[in-house]
Residue frames as qw, qx, qy, qz and C-alpha x, y, z in Angstrom:
[[0.347, -0.347, -0.290, -0.822, -6.52, -3.74, -111.66],
 [0.471, -0.239, 0.521, -0.670, -9.09, -4.02, -108.81],
 [0.048, -0.062, -0.995, -0.059, -10.49, -7.47, -108.13],
 [0.483, -0.305, -0.372, -0.732, -14.23, -7.78, -108.79],
 [0.228, -0.051, 0.790, -0.567, -16.45, -8.58, -105.82],
 [0.203, -0.266, -0.871, -0.360, -19.58, -10.69, -105.92],
 [0.035, 0.366, 0.635, -0.679, -21.60, -8.80, -103.28],
 [0.136, 0.667, 0.661, 0.315, -25.10, -7.88, -104.44],
 [0.118, 0.094, -0.046, 0.987, -25.91, -4.18, -104.78],
 [0.243, 0.468, 0.562, -0.637, -28.94, -2.29, -103.52],
 [0.514, 0.575, 0.629, 0.097, -31.63, -2.00, -106.23],
 [0.263, 0.944, 0.061, -0.191, -31.09, 1.63, -107.34],
 [0.183, -0.713, 0.594, 0.325, -27.33, 1.14, -107.69],
 [0.526, 0.022, 0.822, 0.220, -27.78, -2.22, -109.43],
 [0.494, 0.739, 0.455, -0.062, -30.26, -0.63, -111.84],
 [0.125, 0.928, -0.230, -0.264, -27.75, 2.10, -112.71],
 [0.355, -0.461, 0.761, 0.286, -24.95, -0.44, -113.21],
 [0.566, 0.315, 0.754, 0.110, -27.19, -2.53, -115.46],
 [0.392, 0.880, 0.209, -0.169, -28.14, 0.55, -117.48],
 [0.060, -0.808, 0.491, 0.320, -24.49, 1.47, -118.02],
 [0.463, -0.186, 0.836, 0.230, -23.73, -2.08, -119.14],
 [0.528, 0.561, 0.636, 0.039, -26.55, -1.83, -121.72],
 [0.371, 0.208, 0.313, 0.849, -25.13, 1.40, -123.10],
 [0.147, -0.826, -0.456, -0.298, -27.79, 3.61, -121.53],
 [0.158, 0.504, -0.306, 0.792, -27.09, 6.88, -119.70],
 [0.489, -0.609, -0.580, 0.230, -27.65, 7.45, -115.99],
 [0.001, 0.807, -0.032, 0.590, -27.86, 10.75, -114.10],
 [0.663, -0.295, -0.473, 0.499, -25.80, 11.44, -110.96],
 [0.156, -0.905, -0.013, -0.396, -26.27, 14.43, -108.61],
 [0.513, 0.302, -0.593, 0.542, -23.15, 14.98, -106.51],
 [0.403, -0.497, -0.616, 0.459, -24.23, 16.91, -103.38],
 [0.037, -0.943, -0.280, -0.178, -25.67, 20.21, -102.20],
 [0.436, -0.845, 0.184, 0.247, -22.37, 21.01, -100.45],
 [0.613, -0.167, 0.505, 0.585, -20.22, 20.34, -103.51],
 [0.120, 0.011, 0.498, 0.858, -20.80, 21.32, -107.17],
 [0.426, 0.427, 0.496, -0.624, -24.60, 20.98, -106.79],
 [0.421, 0.444, -0.481, -0.628, -24.67, 19.57, -110.32],
 [0.857, 0.125, 0.474, -0.163, -26.16, 16.57, -112.07],
 [0.032, 0.513, -0.704, -0.491, -24.03, 14.82, -114.67],
 [0.903, 0.294, -0.025, -0.312, -25.25, 12.64, -117.50],
 [0.320, -0.549, 0.768, 0.083, -23.02, 9.54, -117.47],
 [0.935, 0.265, -0.052, -0.232, -22.46, 6.66, -119.88],
 [0.811, -0.305, 0.411, 0.283, -19.92, 3.85, -120.18],
 [0.061, 0.724, -0.429, -0.537, -17.10, 4.95, -122.48],
 [0.242, -0.158, 0.896, 0.336, -16.73, 1.60, -124.23],
 [0.306, 0.543, 0.782, 0.002, -20.39, 1.88, -125.30],
 [0.046, 0.591, -0.001, -0.805, -20.04, 5.40, -126.74],
 [0.446, 0.498, 0.650, 0.361, -22.00, 6.20, -129.91],
 [0.120, 0.241, 0.192, 0.944, -22.53, 9.40, -131.88],
 [0.404, -0.622, -0.494, -0.454, -26.10, 9.38, -130.51],
 [0.633, -0.589, -0.377, 0.332, -24.87, 9.37, -126.90],
 [0.417, -0.117, 0.003, 0.901, -22.43, 12.19, -127.62],
 [0.095, -0.420, -0.386, -0.816, -25.23, 14.17, -129.27],
 [0.535, -0.659, -0.517, -0.108, -27.46, 13.51, -126.27],
 [0.577, -0.460, -0.246, 0.629, -24.80, 14.87, -123.93],
 [0.273, 0.053, 0.188, 0.942, -24.17, 17.87, -126.15],
 [0.214, -0.414, -0.428, -0.774, -27.81, 18.80, -126.72],
 [0.609, -0.590, -0.433, -0.307, -29.70, 17.62, -123.64],
 [0.680, -0.497, -0.264, 0.470, -27.01, 18.07, -121.00],
 [0.239, 0.936, 0.089, 0.242, -24.95, 20.90, -122.50],
 [0.460, -0.827, 0.289, 0.148, -21.87, 20.91, -120.29],
 [0.161, 0.690, -0.687, -0.163, -18.31, 19.80, -120.99],
 [0.980, 0.059, -0.107, -0.157, -18.09, 16.23, -122.28],
 [0.046, -0.697, 0.700, -0.149, -15.20, 14.55, -120.43],
 [0.892, 0.027, -0.440, -0.097, -14.01, 10.97, -120.14],
 [0.475, -0.686, 0.472, -0.285, -12.94, 9.62, -116.76],
 [0.781, 0.204, -0.586, 0.075, -10.54, 6.75, -116.11],
 [0.802, -0.572, -0.142, 0.092, -9.37, 5.04, -112.95],
 [0.199, -0.880, 0.429, 0.044, -6.19, 6.08, -111.20],
 [0.761, -0.210, 0.586, 0.183, -4.84, 2.57, -111.80],
 [0.699, 0.558, 0.355, 0.273, -5.14, 3.02, -115.56],
 [0.126, 0.981, -0.114, 0.096, -3.64, 6.51, -115.40],
 [0.423, -0.736, 0.521, 0.087, -0.57, 5.34, -113.50],
 [0.801, 0.022, 0.556, 0.221, -0.05, 2.25, -115.66],
 [0.588, 0.716, 0.239, 0.293, -0.03, 4.37, -118.81],
 [0.540, -0.215, -0.065, 0.811, 1.99, 7.14, -117.15],
 [0.105, 0.719, 0.402, 0.557, -0.36, 10.10, -117.69],
 [0.244, -0.029, -0.369, 0.896, 0.11, 13.49, -115.98],
 [0.019, 0.779, 0.543, -0.312, -2.50, 15.71, -114.41],
 [0.347, 0.784, 0.210, 0.469, -2.98, 18.95, -116.32],
 [0.354, -0.931, 0.072, -0.052, -1.93, 20.85, -113.20],
 [0.762, -0.382, 0.329, 0.406, 1.41, 19.02, -113.27],
 [0.598, 0.438, 0.345, 0.576, 1.99, 20.15, -116.86],
 [0.013, -0.945, -0.111, -0.308, 1.27, 23.74, -115.84],
 [0.607, -0.752, 0.195, 0.167, 3.79, 23.43, -113.02],
 [0.764, -0.043, 0.374, 0.525, 6.43, 22.13, -115.40],
 [0.422, 0.641, 0.332, 0.548, 5.78, 25.08, -117.73],
 [0.281, -0.928, -0.189, 0.153, 6.15, 27.78, -115.08],
 [0.572, -0.446, 0.243, 0.644, 9.87, 28.24, -115.66],
 [0.321, 0.154, 0.528, 0.771, 9.25, 29.26, -119.27],
 [0.179, -0.572, -0.449, -0.662, 5.78, 30.82, -119.00],
 [0.129, 0.069, -0.596, 0.790, 5.68, 32.79, -115.74],
 [0.501, -0.175, -0.041, -0.846, 1.97, 33.55, -115.96],
 [0.706, -0.132, -0.667, -0.200, 1.23, 29.86, -115.36],
 [0.333, -0.031, -0.714, 0.615, 2.38, 30.18, -111.75],
 [0.260, 0.007, 0.256, -0.931, -0.37, 32.72, -111.10],
 [0.686, -0.026, -0.310, -0.658, -3.22, 30.90, -112.82],
 [0.640, -0.007, -0.766, 0.060, -2.18, 27.58, -111.29],
 [0.098, 0.091, -0.645, 0.752, -2.35, 29.09, -107.80],
 [0.558, -0.069, 0.083, -0.822, -6.13, 29.50, -108.04],
 [0.094, 0.012, 0.991, -0.091, -7.79, 26.35, -106.74],
 [0.306, -0.404, -0.689, -0.518, -11.32, 25.15, -107.63],
 [0.342, -0.363, 0.274, -0.822, -13.91, 26.67, -105.30],
 [0.863, -0.179, -0.097, -0.463, -15.71, 23.33, -104.95],
 [0.979, -0.104, -0.082, 0.153, -12.70, 21.10, -104.18],
 [0.500, -0.737, 0.296, 0.345, -9.05, 21.09, -103.16],
 [0.235, -0.389, 0.673, 0.584, -7.81, 20.03, -106.59],
 [0.663, 0.438, -0.173, -0.582, -8.86, 19.39, -110.17],
 [0.779, -0.056, 0.622, 0.044, -9.09, 15.92, -111.69],
 [0.634, 0.743, -0.052, -0.209, -8.36, 17.18, -115.23],
 [0.718, -0.230, 0.484, 0.444, -5.72, 15.41, -117.28],
 [0.115, -0.275, 0.529, 0.794, -4.69, 15.81, -120.91],
 [0.644, 0.480, 0.182, -0.568, -7.04, 16.10, -123.90],
 [0.430, -0.138, 0.832, 0.323, -7.20, 13.49, -126.65],
 [0.691, 0.427, -0.164, -0.559, -8.30, 12.72, -130.19],
 [0.854, 0.014, 0.507, 0.117, -8.23, 9.25, -131.70],
 [0.252, -0.426, 0.536, 0.684, -5.68, 9.21, -134.53],
 [0.277, 0.330, 0.811, 0.396, -8.34, 8.08, -137.02],
 [0.109, 0.839, 0.472, -0.248, -10.39, 11.27, -136.55],
 [0.436, 0.607, 0.185, 0.638, -10.06, 14.47, -138.55],
 [0.063, -0.658, 0.184, -0.727, -10.80, 17.52, -136.38],
 [0.294, -0.064, -0.834, 0.462, -12.00, 15.40, -133.47],
 [0.233, 0.015, 0.292, -0.927, -15.02, 17.66, -132.83],
 [0.615, -0.081, -0.396, -0.677, -18.05, 16.05, -134.56],
 [0.794, -0.289, 0.311, -0.435, -20.16, 13.53, -132.69],
 [0.957, 0.236, -0.169, 0.016, -18.71, 10.69, -134.79],
 [0.474, 0.564, -0.492, 0.463, -15.15, 11.75, -133.99],
 [0.292, -0.522, 0.525, -0.605, -15.71, 12.21, -130.27],
 [0.922, -0.132, 0.142, -0.336, -17.58, 8.93, -130.03],
 [0.854, 0.359, -0.330, 0.180, -14.64, 7.19, -131.73],
 [0.210, 0.562, -0.555, 0.576, -12.17, 8.72, -129.27],
 [0.559, -0.401, 0.408, -0.600, -14.31, 7.99, -126.21],
 [0.973, 0.018, -0.031, -0.227, -15.04, 4.43, -127.28],
 [0.719, 0.428, -0.454, 0.306, -11.34, 3.74, -127.85],
 [0.086, -0.526, 0.574, -0.621, -10.52, 4.99, -124.34],
 [0.781, -0.224, 0.285, -0.508, -13.21, 2.71, -122.94],
 [0.950, 0.224, -0.213, -0.042, -11.92, -0.25, -124.94],
 [0.410, 0.527, -0.586, 0.459, -8.43, 0.39, -123.61],
 [0.407, -0.409, 0.527, -0.624, -9.80, 0.36, -120.05],
 [0.926, -0.001, 0.058, -0.374, -11.71, -2.83, -120.85],
 [0.893, 0.324, -0.283, 0.134, -8.60, -4.60, -122.20],
 [0.013, -0.815, 0.474, -0.332, -6.13, -3.26, -119.63],
 [0.753, -0.438, 0.449, -0.199, -6.13, -6.34, -117.41],
 [0.942, 0.189, 0.244, 0.130, -4.84, -8.50, -120.29],
 [0.542, 0.743, -0.137, 0.369, -2.00, -6.11, -121.20],
 [0.664, -0.245, -0.242, 0.664, 1.37, -5.43, -119.62],
 [0.126, -0.828, -0.138, 0.529, 2.14, -1.85, -118.63],
 [0.222, -0.374, 0.520, 0.735, 4.44, -1.52, -121.63],
 [0.146, 0.338, 0.819, 0.441, 1.77, -2.86, -124.00],
 [0.028, -0.807, -0.555, 0.199, -0.82, -0.55, -122.48],
 [0.150, -0.748, 0.090, 0.641, 1.36, 2.54, -122.89],
 [0.220, -0.157, 0.683, 0.678, 2.35, 1.53, -126.42],
 [0.118, 0.543, 0.790, 0.259, -1.28, 1.06, -127.46],
 [0.069, -0.852, -0.339, 0.393, -2.25, 4.40, -125.91],
 [0.184, -0.603, 0.324, 0.705, 0.54, 6.19, -127.78],
 [0.208, 0.057, 0.797, 0.565, -0.39, 4.46, -131.04],
 [0.049, 0.596, 0.784, 0.170, -4.13, 5.23, -130.85],
 [0.120, -0.907, -0.373, 0.155, -4.31, 8.80, -129.52],
 [0.428, 0.394, -0.017, 0.813, -3.00, 12.27, -130.22],
 [0.329, -0.799, -0.388, 0.320, -2.92, 15.29, -127.92],
 [0.311, 0.185, 0.493, -0.791, -4.13, 18.01, -127.64],
 [0.082, -0.270, -0.858, -0.429, -7.59, 16.89, -128.68],
 [0.381, -0.325, -0.153, -0.852, -11.27, 17.41, -128.03],
 [0.784, -0.424, -0.424, -0.162, -11.95, 14.81, -125.31],
 [0.106, -0.680, 0.526, -0.500, -10.66, 15.94, -121.90],
 [0.664, -0.093, -0.727, 0.148, -9.56, 13.16, -119.58],
 [0.487, -0.669, 0.238, -0.509, -10.48, 13.08, -115.89],
 [0.492, 0.217, -0.805, 0.251, -8.55, 10.94, -113.42],
 [0.714, -0.587, -0.288, -0.251, -10.28, 9.34, -110.45],
 [0.272, -0.742, 0.516, -0.331, -8.64, 9.70, -107.04],
 [0.306, 0.315, -0.895, 0.078, -6.59, 6.67, -105.94],
 [0.057, 0.120, 0.886, -0.445, -8.95, 5.83, -103.07],
 [0.132, -0.479, -0.695, -0.519, -12.04, 6.86, -105.03],
 [0.353, -0.734, -0.322, -0.483, -14.88, 8.00, -102.73],
 [0.700, -0.548, -0.278, 0.364, -12.77, 7.71, -99.58],
 [0.484, -0.189, 0.074, 0.851, -10.64, 10.53, -100.94],
 [0.124, 0.189, -0.200, -0.953, -12.90, 12.60, -103.19],
 [0.363, 0.444, 0.786, -0.232, -16.62, 12.59, -103.95],
 [0.235, 0.460, -0.277, -0.810, -16.71, 14.21, -107.38],
 [0.824, 0.367, 0.040, -0.430, -18.63, 12.93, -110.37],
 [0.454, 0.554, -0.695, -0.062, -15.41, 11.31, -111.58],
 [0.043, -0.246, 0.907, -0.340, -15.15, 9.11, -108.49],
 [0.626, 0.155, 0.469, -0.603, -18.90, 8.50, -108.24],
 [0.776, 0.458, -0.183, -0.393, -19.11, 7.26, -111.82],
 [0.415, 0.466, -0.780, 0.058, -15.92, 5.16, -111.69],
 [0.295, -0.175, 0.804, -0.485, -17.16, 3.63, -108.41],
 [0.780, 0.263, 0.213, -0.527, -20.37, 2.58, -110.16],
 [0.698, 0.503, -0.478, -0.175, -18.34, 0.92, -112.90],
 [0.135, 0.417, -0.853, 0.283, -16.12, -0.84, -110.36],
 [0.519, -0.043, 0.657, -0.544, -19.05, -2.18, -108.33],
 [0.822, 0.377, 0.145, -0.402, -20.52, -3.54, -111.54],
 [0.674, -0.207, 0.601, 0.376, -17.23, -5.07, -112.76],
 [0.573, 0.786, 0.229, 0.043, -17.46, -2.86, -115.85],
 [0.631, 0.334, 0.003, 0.700, -14.60, -1.28, -117.79],
 [0.364, -0.693, -0.323, 0.533, -13.40, 1.56, -115.58],
 [0.153, -0.060, 0.234, 0.958, -13.91, 4.45, -117.96],
 [0.135, 0.718, 0.671, -0.126, -17.06, 6.54, -117.99],
 [0.212, 0.302, 0.241, 0.898, -17.98, 9.70, -119.85],
 [0.146, -0.643, -0.583, 0.475, -19.67, 12.55, -117.99],
 [0.130, 0.396, 0.283, 0.864, -21.35, 15.81, -118.96],
 [0.026, 0.260, 0.524, -0.811, -22.90, 18.44, -116.68],
 [0.064, 0.645, 0.718, 0.254, -26.61, 19.08, -117.13],
 [0.117, -0.039, -0.077, 0.989, -27.23, 22.79, -117.60],
 [0.166, 0.650, 0.662, -0.334, -30.43, 24.75, -117.07],
 [0.320, 0.687, 0.430, 0.491, -32.05, 27.57, -119.03],
 [0.249, -0.957, -0.150, 0.002, -31.24, 30.27, -116.46],
 [0.280, 0.827, -0.411, 0.261, -27.48, 30.34, -116.97],
 [0.347, -0.555, 0.698, -0.291, -26.63, 27.86, -114.23],
 [0.026, 0.104, -0.994, -0.037, -26.74, 24.16, -113.54],
 [0.586, -0.298, -0.518, -0.547, -29.99, 22.26, -113.95],
 [0.473, -0.443, 0.481, -0.590, -31.52, 21.79, -110.50],
 [0.094, -0.160, 0.980, -0.078, -31.66, 18.27, -109.07],
 [0.511, 0.362, 0.636, -0.450, -35.46, 18.08, -109.16],
 [0.564, 0.650, -0.165, -0.482, -35.53, 19.14, -112.81],
 [0.223, 0.479, -0.832, -0.168, -32.82, 16.57, -113.58],
 [0.314, 0.022, 0.907, -0.279, -34.73, 13.88, -111.65],
 [0.602, 0.520, 0.343, -0.500, -37.86, 14.69, -113.68],
 [0.426, 0.644, -0.501, -0.392, -35.83, 14.58, -116.91],
 [0.020, 0.291, -0.956, -0.005, -34.59, 11.10, -116.00],
 [0.440, 0.217, 0.767, -0.413, -38.03, 9.84, -114.94],
 [0.595, 0.572, 0.014, -0.565, -39.61, 10.94, -118.22],
 [0.522, 0.560, -0.597, -0.241, -37.10, 8.79, -120.11],
 [0.972, -0.183, -0.101, -0.108, -37.00, 5.83, -117.74],
 [0.569, 0.495, -0.483, 0.445, -33.38, 6.49, -116.78],
 [0.683, -0.440, -0.437, 0.385, -31.71, 6.01, -113.41],
 [0.008, 0.814, -0.154, 0.560, -31.15, 9.06, -111.22],
 [0.775, -0.322, -0.416, 0.351, -28.80, 8.66, -108.24],
 [0.206, -0.949, 0.160, -0.176, -27.58, 11.00, -105.55],
 [0.405, 0.598, -0.626, 0.294, -23.92, 10.88, -104.71],
 [0.398, -0.436, 0.635, -0.497, -24.59, 9.82, -101.13],
 [0.932, 0.061, 0.166, -0.318, -26.43, 6.71, -102.33],
 [0.793, 0.480, -0.347, 0.142, -23.43, 5.65, -104.39],
 [0.111, 0.620, -0.613, 0.476, -20.98, 6.52, -101.60],
 [0.654, -0.329, 0.486, -0.478, -22.92, 4.57, -98.97],
 [0.971, 0.176, 0.062, -0.152, -23.17, 1.54, -101.22],
 [0.608, 0.602, -0.451, 0.255, -19.48, 1.74, -102.18],
 [0.219, -0.570, 0.632, -0.477, -18.54, 1.77, -98.48],
 [0.833, -0.118, 0.402, -0.360, -20.66, -1.34, -97.90],
 [0.900, 0.423, -0.095, -0.053, -19.45, -3.08, -101.06],
 [0.524, 0.622, -0.472, 0.340, -15.76, -2.44, -100.44],
 [0.522, -0.652, 0.405, -0.371, -15.80, -3.24, -96.71]]
């Protein structure tokens, strides 16, 4: 796993890292030339039913849990697009739908979907919080486990398909891709936090994404951090130099 650095962070990034460590959400706007969306983000290992409810009610998008590429490769998890490719020989329609690429990026970061084995349907806030928290705890404990132990624990604790979609960060993080997945995992890495974060798009009332100014106001009213992707990317470049 990546080695933690001791370099101090600029105040807005440090404030966001501290908030994540306390179990509070932060808001991240990616960029006007990308998705043009703000995601509500919290540390997976700190997931509670209240945080899941917050994402569901006050953000409204798809609640997904991101992990680092290092964790993905150590466990041996496939991208969802790779599973579609493997299924093309039997289900010919998959070749057509897989050919369509996201309009905002060159590829998707979606992986498999999970439920924790202790849940029932996996849908209620309690169930999703249990699944998300277990993913975060696995990320937190990964450094003390061998690859075999990590994969065995993953297989023992989770079932698929489920109701928590996984997202996989790019190997080089923000040097390769500047999506919410990489932005949020970069925050966790700079703060030496467990490298799993849960994200949910903030939707508006007009049928589209909530605008960045509305999202900034939403965060300010609640005393939460609001960061633009470029702020995180610039600080990550400085921190990792």
